[in-house]
N, C-alpha and C positions, 0 to 999 in steps of 0.2 A: 882337075880343079874342083869339081863338085864333090868328089870324095874327100878332098882336103877340108873343105868347108863343113862337110857333114861330120868329119872326125873332130874338128875344132869345136863344133856345136855340141857334140857328144861329151867332150872333155869339159867344156864350160858347165853343161848341165850336171855332170857328175860332181864337179867341184862345188856347185851350189847346193846340191843334195847333201853332200858330205858336210858342208859348213852348217847347213840347217840341222842336220842330225847331231852334230857336235854341240850346237847351241841348246838343242832340246835336252840332250844328255847332261850338259853342264847345269841347266836349270833344274832338272830332276834331281841331280846329285846335290845341288845347293839346298833345295827344299827338303830333301831327305836328311841331310846333315843338320839343318835347322830344327827339324822335328825331333831328331834324335837328341840334340842338345837340350831342347825344350823339355823333353821327357826326363832326361837324366839329370840335368842341372837345375831345373825349376820345378816342374810338376811333381816328380817323384819325391824330392825332399819336402816340398811345400805340403803335399797331401799327407805325408807321414807326420810332419810337424803339427799341422792343424788337427790331425787325429790324436796325437799325444796330448795336445793342449786341451782338446775337448774331453778326453778321458780324465785328465786332472781336474778340470772344471766340474765334471759330473760327480766326482768323488768329494767335492768341496761342499760338505753339508754343514759344517760348523767352522769356526775360526781355525785355520790351519796354515801357519806361515810357510811351511814347506810347499804345500799345494799352491798357495798363492804365488810363491816364487817360481814354481814350475809354469804357471800360467803366464807370469811376467816374461820369463825366459822364452817360452814358446811364442808369445806375441812379438817379442823383440826379434827373435830369429826369423819368424815368418815375414815381418815387416822388412827386415834387412834383405832377405832373399828376394822379395818382390822388387825392391829398389835396385839391388845390385844386378839382378838378372832381368831388368825391365825390357831389354831388347829381345828376350825370349818369351815375353807374355804375348800370346796370340791376340791379334787385333780385336777379336770379338769378346775378349776377356779383360780389356784394359779398364773399362768402367768398373768391373768387379774388383780388379786389383786396387783401384783407387778407393773403393768402398772399404775393402779390408784394411788398407793402409790407414785410412781415416779412423776406423774403429781402433786399430792398434795405437795410433797416436793419442787419441783421446783417453784410452784406457791407461796407457803408460803415464800420461800427464796426471790423471787422477791418482794413480798409484803413487807418484812422486808427491802429490799434494797430501794424500792421506798418510803415507809412510815416511816420506821425506828422507832425509839423511840421518834421522834419529834411530835409535835402537828400536827395532820392530817389537810391537806389542800385540799380542793376540786380542787384547781388549778393544783395539781400534776396529772400526767397521770394515766389512768386506769392501773390496774395490769393485764397484759395478758402475757401468756407464749407460746401461740400457734405459734406466729411468730418466736420464738426461737427453734421451733421443739418439743415442749412439749404440743401440743393441748390436749384437754380433750379426753380420750380414750372411745369414744361412744360405740364401739363394746364391750368393757369390761363391761361397765355399762349395756348394753343390755343383755349380757349373765348372769350377776348377777340377773337382773330382771326376766329373763326367768327361772332361777333356783328357785327363790322365787316363781314364779307362779306354777312351776311344783310341788314343795314340798307342797305348799298351797293346791293344788288340791288333792295331795296324802293323806294329813291329813284331810281335811275338806270337800271335795266334793265327797267322796266315798260312 
């Protein structure tokens, strides 16, 4: 009788340990998959798009409708990416995402005001929103770049 109860207790304990192990493994797998998606679907494309836009902006020394359009398309794509992949934005970067989105919104609004639907003219002023209090949030960009680097190392440099 004592042996039976000891065997039952052993089986119960084994089942509990296995269930806890399965939950831990499932949680690890879920976090791993989320991080992988965050890196591949949000951070990688966003960091590249922000870099492309910055390079176009840095070359923009005089009126140049092509570069201005590159900046517009980069801002639009970055904004869309942040909104469509919002579920992949790490919690500690959500305020940064909102700062970036706000800047993109204001910039594109100004672009529409200056350029409108009329034929583009290089004689019109540059589209800048920094002087209106909506400069590009460089710290937010840097934190997204840092998170990309951190996750990249976690996945590919271990």
